C-alpha positions in Angstrom: 0.0 0.0 0.0 1.3 3.4 -0.9 2.2 5.8 1.8 -0.1 8.7 2.2 1.9 11.9 1.8 -0.5 14.5 3.2 2.0 17.3 2.9 2.3 16.7 -0.9 -1.5 16.3 -1.2 -2.1 19.6 0.7 0.4 21.5 -1.4 -1.2 20.2 -4.6 -4.9 20.3 -3.6 -5.5 24.0 -4.1 -4.4 23.7 -7.7 -7.1 21.2 -8.5 -9.8 22.0 -5.9 -11.5 24.4 -8.3 -11.7 21.7 -10.9 -12.6 18.6 -8.9 -15.2 19.0 -6.1 -18.5 17.7 -4.8 -21.2 19.5 -6.8 -24.0 21.1 -4.8 -25.7 23.1 -7.5 -26.8 22.6 -11.0 -24.1 24.9 -12.2 -21.4 22.9 -10.4 -22.9 19.7 -11.8 -22.7 21.1 -15.3 -19.0 22.1 -14.7 -18.2 18.5 -13.8 -20.2 17.2 -16.8 -18.2 19.5 -19.1 -14.9 18.4 -17.4 -15.9 14.7 -18.0 -16.7 15.4 -21.6 -13.3 17.0 -22.1 -11.6 14.1 -20.4 -13.4 11.6 -22.5 -12.4 13.5 -25.6 -8.7 13.5 -24.5 -8.4 10.0 -23.1 -10.9 8.0 -25.2 -10.7 4.5 -23.7 -7.1 4.6 -22.7 -7.2 3.2 -19.2 -3.4 3.6 -18.9 -3.6 7.4 -19.3 -2.4 9.4 -16.3 -5.8 11.1 -16.0 -7.8 7.9 -16.2 -8.5 7.8 -12.5 -9.5 11.4 -12.5 -12.1 10.5 -15.1 -13.4 7.8 -12.8 -13.6 10.2 -9.9 -15.4 12.8 -11.8 -17.8 10.2 -13.1 -18.6 9.1 -9.5 -19.2 12.7 -8.4 -21.6 13.2 -11.3 -23.4 9.9 -10.6 -23.8 10.8 -6.9 -25.2 14.2 -7.8 -27.7 12.7 -10.2 -28.8 10.0 -7.8 -29.5 12.7 -5.1 -30.9 15.5 -7.3 -32.3 14.3 -10.6 -35.6 12.3 -10.4 -35.6 9.1 -12.4 -37.9 8.9 -15.3 -40.6 6.3 -14.8 -40.5 4.2 -18.0 -43.6 2.2 -17.0 -45.8 5.2 -17.5 
């Protein structure tokens, strides 16, 4: 297991915190959707790309927002 280097994380976090965050508004959600679209365009399906895990994280943030804030469409209706 890799050692957690909090000093390095803290020094780098401010550089990405404006880009990667938990969305609380529709505007923030749309920012993450746009980021994911750009990442998909850049990475395609290259799972070895250095930003592949970022794409996964952004996808999870989007999924969580949608699960909590966007009602599901009832297809049975």
